[in-house]
C-alpha positions as CSV (number, residue, x, y, z in Angstrom):
1,M,106.7,138.3,146.7
2,K,103.1,139.2,147.7
3,L,100.7,139.6,144.7
4,K,97.0,140.2,144.4
5,P,95.7,136.9,143.0
6,F,95.2,136.8,139.2
7,T,92.2,134.5,139.2
8,I,91.7,132.7,135.9
9,A,88.1,132.0,134.8
10,S,87.5,128.9,132.7
11,R,84.7,126.5,131.7
12,Q,84.5,123.3,133.6
13,S,85.2,120.8,130.8
14,P,88.4,118.8,130.9
15,L,89.7,120.6,127.8
16,A,88.9,124.0,129.1
17,Q,90.7,123.2,132.4
18,A,93.7,121.9,130.5
19,Q,93.8,125.2,128.5
20,A,93.5,127.2,131.7
21,R,96.4,125.2,133.3
22,Q,98.5,125.9,130.2
23,I,97.9,129.6,130.6
24,Q,98.4,129.4,134.4
25,S,101.8,127.9,133.7
26,L,102.8,130.5,131.1
27,L,101.7,133.4,133.4
28,G,103.5,131.8,136.4
29,E,106.7,131.6,134.4
30,A,106.3,135.2,133.3
31,L,105.9,136.2,137.0
32,A,109.0,134.1,137.9
33,I,107.2,132.3,140.7
34,A,107.6,128.6,141.6
35,P,105.1,126.0,140.3
36,D,103.9,125.3,143.9
37,E,102.8,129.0,144.0
38,F,100.7,128.9,140.8
39,D,97.5,128.0,142.5
40,L,97.9,130.7,145.1
41,V,98.8,133.6,142.8
42,L,96.9,132.3,139.7
43,P,94.0,130.3,141.0
44,I,91.6,128.8,138.5
45,A,87.8,129.3,138.9
46,T,85.5,127.2,136.8
47,F,82.0,128.0,135.5
48,V,79.3,126.1,133.7
49,T,78.2,128.0,130.6
50,A,74.8,127.9,128.8
51,G,76.5,126.0,126.0
52,D,77.7,123.3,128.5
53,K,74.2,122.9,129.8
54,N,72.3,122.7,126.5
55,L,73.5,119.7,124.5
56,S,70.3,119.0,122.6
57,G,71.0,120.8,119.3
58,S,73.6,122.3,117.1
59,L,75.2,125.6,118.1
60,A,73.3,127.4,115.4
61,E,70.0,126.1,116.7
62,I,70.7,127.0,120.4
63,G,72.2,130.4,120.1
64,G,75.8,130.4,118.7
65,K,79.2,131.3,120.0
66,G,78.3,133.5,123.0
67,L,76.9,130.4,124.7
68,F,80.4,129.4,125.8
69,T,81.6,132.8,127.0
70,K,78.8,134.7,128.7
71,E,79.2,133.4,132.3
72,I,83.0,133.6,132.1
73,E,82.9,137.2,130.9
74,E,80.4,138.0,133.7
75,A,83.0,136.8,136.2
76,L,85.5,139.2,134.6
77,L,83.2,142.1,134.7
78,S,82.2,141.5,138.3
79,G,85.8,141.3,139.4
80,A,85.5,137.6,140.4
81,A,88.3,136.9,138.0
82,R,91.1,138.9,136.4
83,F,91.7,136.7,133.4
84,A,89.4,134.4,131.3
85,V,90.7,131.7,129.0
86,H,88.6,130.9,125.9
87,S,89.1,128.9,122.7
88,M,89.4,131.6,120.2
89,K,87.0,129.9,117.8
90,D,84.3,130.2,120.5
91,M,84.6,134.0,120.7
92,P,81.9,136.2,119.2
93,A,83.0,138.8,116.8
94,I,82.6,141.6,119.3
95,S,83.5,141.5,123.0
96,P,81.3,143.0,125.8
97,E,82.1,146.6,126.6
98,G,84.9,146.8,129.2
99,L,86.6,143.6,128.1
100,V,89.5,143.2,125.7
101,T,91.7,140.4,124.3
102,A,94.8,140.7,126.5
103,A,96.9,138.1,124.7
104,I,96.9,135.3,122.2
105,P,99.7,132.8,123.0
106,A,101.5,130.7,120.4
107,R,98.9,128.8,118.4
108,E,98.5,125.0,118.5
109,D,98.0,123.0,115.3
110,P,94.8,124.4,113.8
111,R,93.8,121.4,111.7
112,D,90.8,119.1,112.1
113,C,91.1,115.4,112.5
114,F,88.9,112.5,111.4
115,L,87.8,109.9,114.0
116,S,86.1,106.6,113.0
117,F,86.0,102.9,113.7
118,V,84.8,102.1,110.2
119,A,87.1,104.0,107.9
120,Q,90.6,105.5,107.7
121,E,89.5,108.7,106.1
122,P,86.1,110.3,105.3
123,W,86.2,109.5,101.6
124,E,86.3,105.8,102.5
125,L,83.1,105.8,104.7
126,P,80.3,103.5,103.5
127,Q,77.5,104.9,101.5
128,N,75.0,106.8,103.7
129,A,77.2,106.6,106.8
130,T,76.4,108.9,109.6
131,I,78.7,111.9,110.5
132,G,78.4,113.2,114.1
133,A,79.0,116.9,114.3
134,A,77.7,120.1,115.8
135,S,79.6,122.4,113.4
136,V,77.8,123.6,110.3
137,R,81.2,124.2,108.7
138,R,82.4,120.7,109.1
139,I,79.1,119.3,107.9
140,A,79.0,121.5,104.8
141,Q,82.7,120.7,104.0
142,I,82.2,116.9,104.2
143,L,78.9,117.1,102.3
144,H,80.6,119.1,99.5
145,R,82.5,115.9,98.6
146,R,80.3,113.2,100.1
147,P,76.6,114.4,99.7
148,D,75.4,110.9,100.5
149,L,76.6,111.1,104.1
150,K,74.0,111.7,106.9
151,P,74.8,114.4,109.4
152,Q,73.5,114.1,113.0
153,T,74.1,116.3,116.0
154,L,77.0,115.0,118.2
155,R,77.8,117.4,121.1
156,G,79.5,117.3,124.5
157,N,83.1,117.5,125.6
158,V,85.8,115.6,123.8
159,G,85.6,112.6,126.1
160,T,81.8,112.4,125.7
161,R,82.1,112.6,121.9
162,L,84.7,109.9,121.8
163,E,82.5,107.7,124.0
164,K,79.5,108.3,121.7
165,L,81.6,107.3,118.7
166,K,82.8,104.1,120.4
167,N,79.1,103.3,121.2
168,R,78.4,103.7,117.4
169,E,76.1,106.6,117.9
170,A,77.7,107.9,114.6
171,D,80.1,106.2,112.1
172,A,82.6,109.1,112.2
173,T,83.2,112.6,113.6
174,F,85.7,115.4,113.4
175,L,87.5,117.2,116.2
176,A,90.1,119.9,116.5
177,L,93.5,118.4,116.7
178,A,94.6,121.1,119.1
179,G,92.0,119.9,121.6
180,L,93.1,116.3,121.4
181,K,96.8,117.3,121.8
182,R,96.0,119.5,124.9
183,L,94.3,116.5,126.4
184,G,97.0,114.1,125.5
185,L,94.6,112.2,123.2
186,A,96.2,112.9,119.8
187,Q,96.5,109.2,119.3
188,E,92.7,109.0,118.9
189,A,92.9,110.8,115.5
190,V,92.6,108.4,112.6
191,K,93.6,111.0,110.1
192,I,94.7,114.6,110.4
193,M,92.8,116.5,107.7
194,P,94.9,118.5,105.2
195,V,93.7,122.1,105.1
196,E,93.1,121.6,101.4
197,D,90.4,119.0,102.3
198,M,89.0,120.7,105.4
199,L,89.9,124.3,106.1
200,P,89.7,125.0,109.8
201,A,87.3,127.3,111.7
202,V,88.5,130.8,112.2
203,G,90.8,131.0,115.3
204,Q,91.0,127.2,115.7
205,G,94.0,126.1,117.7
206,A,94.4,129.6,119.3
207,L,93.5,130.6,122.8
208,C,92.2,134.0,123.8
209,I,93.1,135.5,127.2
210,Q,90.5,138.1,128.1
211,A,90.8,140.8,130.8
212,Q,89.2,144.0,131.9
213,A,90.2,147.0,129.7
214,E,91.2,149.0,132.8
215,D,93.2,146.3,134.6
216,E,96.6,147.6,133.6
217,E,98.5,145.1,135.8
218,A,96.7,142.1,134.2
219,L,97.2,143.5,130.7
220,A,100.9,144.0,131.3
221,L,101.3,140.5,132.5
222,A,99.3,138.9,129.7
223,A,101.3,140.8,127.1
224,K,104.4,138.9,128.2
225,I,103.0,135.6,126.9
226,S,101.4,136.9,123.7
227,C,102.6,135.7,120.4
228,A,102.9,138.4,117.7
229,K,102.6,136.0,114.8
230,S,99.6,134.2,116.2
231,T,97.9,137.5,117.0
232,L,98.5,138.8,113.5
233,C,97.1,135.6,111.8
234,V,94.0,135.5,114.1
235,A,93.3,139.2,113.4
236,V,93.2,138.5,109.7
237,E,90.8,135.5,110.2
238,R,88.5,137.2,112.6
239,A,88.1,140.3,110.4
240,F,87.3,138.0,107.6
241,L,84.6,136.2,109.7
242,A,83.1,139.4,111.0
243,A,82.7,140.9,107.6
244,L,80.8,137.8,106.4
245,D,78.9,136.6,109.4
246,G,80.0,136.4,113.0
247,S,77.6,133.7,114.1
248,C,77.5,129.9,113.9
249,R,74.8,129.8,111.3
250,T,76.9,130.0,108.2
251,P,79.6,127.6,107.1
252,I,82.7,129.7,107.1
253,A,86.4,128.7,107.3
254,G,89.6,130.7,107.3
255,L,93.2,130.2,108.1
256,A,96.2,132.6,108.0
257,I,99.8,131.4,108.3
258,I,103.1,133.2,108.2
259,D,105.1,131.9,105.2
260,A,108.4,133.4,104.1
261,G,107.7,136.6,105.9
262,N,104.3,137.0,104.3
263,V,100.8,136.2,105.5
264,W,99.1,133.5,103.4
265,F,95.3,133.5,103.9
266,R,92.7,131.0,102.7
267,G,89.0,131.5,103.2
268,E,85.9,129.5,102.4
269,L,82.2,130.1,102.4
270,L,79.7,127.3,101.8
271,S,76.0,126.6,101.6
272,L,74.6,124.5,104.5
273,D,74.2,121.5,102.3
274,G,77.7,121.9,100.9
275,A,76.5,122.1,97.3
276,D,77.9,125.7,96.9
277,R,81.5,126.4,97.9
278,F,83.4,129.6,97.3
279,C,87.1,130.1,98.0
280,V,89.6,132.9,98.3
281,E,93.4,132.8,98.6
282,R,95.6,135.8,99.2
283,R,99.1,136.7,100.3
284,F,99.9,139.8,102.2
285,S,103.1,141.5,103.3
286,L,102.6,142.8,106.9
287,D,104.7,143.9,109.8
288,A,104.3,141.6,112.9
289,D,102.6,144.4,114.9
290,D,100.3,145.7,112.1
291,I,97.0,144.6,113.5
292,D,95.1,147.3,111.6
293,G,96.7,146.1,108.4
294,A,95.8,142.5,109.2
295,E,92.2,143.4,109.8
296,K,92.1,145.3,106.5
297,C,93.5,142.3,104.7
298,G,90.8,140.1,106.2
299,L,88.1,142.5,105.1
300,Q,89.5,142.6,101.6
301,A,89.5,138.8,101.4
302,A,85.9,138.8,102.6
303,E,84.9,141.3,99.9
304,E,86.5,139.2,97.2
305,L,84.5,136.2,98.5
306,R,81.3,138.2,98.5
307,T,81.9,139.1,94.9
308,K,82.5,135.5,93.9
309,A,79.5,134.2,95.8
310,G,77.2,136.9,94.3
311,S,74.5,139.0,95.9
312,D,71.7,136.3,95.8
313,F,73.8,133.8,97.7
314,M,74.9,136.4,100.3
315,K,71.2,137.5,100.8
316,K,70.3,133.8,101.3
317,I,72.9,133.2,104.1
318,Q,72.1,136.5,105.8
319,Q,68.5,135.2,106.3
320,L,69.6,132.0,108.0
């Protein structure tokens, strides 16, 4: 069977390549081709993004989510690739004109995990211990319960962060469990954080397969590996995020799950120092393909949270 290659664009990090290989395998199975043909029909092309190059500050300081997607999206727009694989939590609220989310495969475990050589959980860390993180969400969430802890920027790929932790550049850090599992490093987690203690980032654990809006062949193939439940949950979360703030500057968390046929959503908005924390919890009844309804539910949850936080707080975060 002769096919025009479906080149897959990915970042160069080990985790990004592991994710690209996972999608390559799913697409190869959907095409019913042998594994030894995957690299011919579904070759992977890697790119270094601005976010990979600049490791000096937090994501909020150096430009936000688009830092990890721009070069890969340019490959799609130029025709150098037909698919792009992203971590959904890295995706800006709005895609560039001409590109669409072609599929969201079944989601991996969305929870965060705690890593440390000095404590078994964050609440047991010594007074004034250092927390290495690049996420304003994680920092605000931990400071909400442990305001004595000292945040410091800790960036780089998963392997780099683990090495920095082993070298005691920080007393502890948090990573997405999904990333550790995809790299075969789940054993590095000291504690998997319950969502009640640390609500995940919007889209965490989910992958986004992006394609050109007019590439009907690619869109049809991607649709074969998309998960309706994951797509619905992510739609709720991303609508919630977009209604509040689509950047990396504000501590926002959100998680939707399917429970007994209903969508159960929890959302959270915090001040940067964790002193203020506002929460929302809602249950919705939605059909599996009702994306418009899912987005409406996310917007309603965001509006409820805005009301709880109050206009003064919302003005303050909009000025960050």
